[in-house]
N, C-alpha and C positions, 0 to 999 in steps of 0.2 A: 548473750543475755545471761544474767546470773539466776541462781536457783530461786531466790525469793520472788523476783519479778516474774519468772516462769510460773510459779505457783499462783500468783495473783492473776495472771492472764488465764490460767486454767480455770480459776474461779469464775471469771467473766464468761468463758466459753461454756461453762456448765449451766449458765442461766437459761439459754434456750432449751438445753437438754432437759432441765428440770421441768420447764413448762410443757414440753411435748410429752414426757413420761407421765406427768400428772394427769393428762387428758387421754392417754392411750388406754383402750379398754381391754387390758390383759390382767389376768389374775396376779395380784400382788403389786400392781402399778404404784399404789400409794406407798408401800414399803420401799420400793425402789426410789421413788421421788424423795422420801425422807432420807434414804441412804445418800442420794446425790447432795442434798442440802447438808447432811452431816459431813460428807467429804469436803464440801466447800468450807464449812465452819472449821474443820480440822486444819485445812490448808491455810486458813486465815491466821490461826494461832501459830502454825508451823513456819509460815513465811516470815512473820515478825521475829520469831525466835532465831531462825537461820540468818536473817539480815543482821541482827545484833551479834550473834555468835561468830559469824564468818566475816564480819565487818563489811557486808555487802549492802549497806544502806545507800540508796540512791534517791535523787530528787524525783525521778520517774516513779519509783516504788512508793515514796512518801505521798505522791499525788494519787497514784492508781489504787493503792491498797484500800483506803477508805471509800473510794468510789465503788470498787468491786463489792465491798461489804454491804454498802447501802443499796446497791442495785439488787444483790441477791436477796436481801431481806425484803425489800419493797416488792419484788416480783413474787416471792413466796407469800407475802401477806395479801397481795391482790388475788392470787390464786385461791387462797384460803377464804377470803371474804365471799367469794362466790359460793363456796361449799358450806360455809358456816354463816348462813344468811340471817343474821340478827342485828338489830340496831347497836347493841352493846359491843358485839364483835367488830362491826364496821367502825364504830367510834374508837375502839382501842387500836385498830390497825391504822386509822387515820391519824391518831395522835402520834403513833410511832413513826409513820412515814413523814408526817408534817414536821416533827421535831428534827428529823434527820436533815430535811431541807433547810430549816431555819439555822441549825447549828453549823451546817456546811457553809452556808452563806456568811454567817457570823465569823467563822474561822478564817474564811477568805478575806473578809473585810479587815479583821484584826491583823492578819498577816500583812496586808497593804499598809497598815499603820505601824508595822514593826512590832506588834504586840501579840504575836501568835501564841506565845507561851502563856499569856493571860487566860486563854481558853483551851488549855491543854486537856487531854482526857483525864477525867476525875475517877475516883474510886466508885462513886455512885453510878457513873456511866458504865463501868466494867460490870457492876452488879446487874444493872439493867440489861446489858448485853447477855449475860449468862442466863437470866430468866427468859429473855426473849428467844435465845437460840434453843433452849430446851423445849420451850412451849411450841415453837414453830416446827421443830423436828417431830414432836408428838402429834401435833395437829395435822401435819402432812401425812403421817402414817395411819391415822384413824379416820375412817369414813363415818361421819356423824349420823348418816342415814341407817347404818347397820350396826355400829358399835357404840351405843350410848352407855359406855362403861364409866366406872369411877375414874379411870385413867383419862378419859375425855374431859371430865369435870376438872381434874387436876390440871390438865393443859390449859383449860380456860382460865383457871385461877392464876396460873403462871403468866399467861399472856396479859391478863388484867393487872397483875402486879407489875409486870414489865412496863405497862402503860403508865402506871402511877410513878414508877422510878424514872420513866422517860420525862414526864412533866417536871419532876423534882430536879433532875439533872439539867433540864433546859433552863429552869429558873436560876440554878446555880451558875450556869454559863452566862446567862444574860446579866446577872448581877456582877459577875467578874468583869464583863465587858463594860457595864455602866460605870464601874469604878475607874476604869482606864479612860473612858471617854470624859468623865467629869474631871479627872486629873489633867487631861490634855486641854480641856476647854477652860480650866481654872475655876470650875464650879465646885462648891463644897457641899 
């Protein structure tokens, strides 16, 4: 197994560890959970970099890498919805998770049509991911019942901003797919 694929598998193995640590009642458990998520986020960037740099891009890695990312974020958001129990927070988390499901299905369908590059990762998707990752790391680290600081407020703003970018990027992907579908169907 090559290094990038091993890092992707590590990220998947960290998911249950994140969930267990999040609930364990020891001093600093939230900081450890945030550290685990941060490690996963770093391995996400690093495995892509290594795959390109070392020429170790594989079909298995291309499939598993986005799955690992979406699983890690979805599990973290589900954990956080319980802790940050507000309608707005739940809506933002639902938008982010829902978009990931829709875009994953869209990419798979477009790949079947031979048009995978029509729905390739966009710049706005990368911006969304950056806001989302920073927000999730901060929200995992802060207990809202004890730490109602400005930092918690900033993390909420980052998550809500990520949700807006999430919708924006989803619309962009759906528009790109619609153009392809119209062209294939001969609709102008």
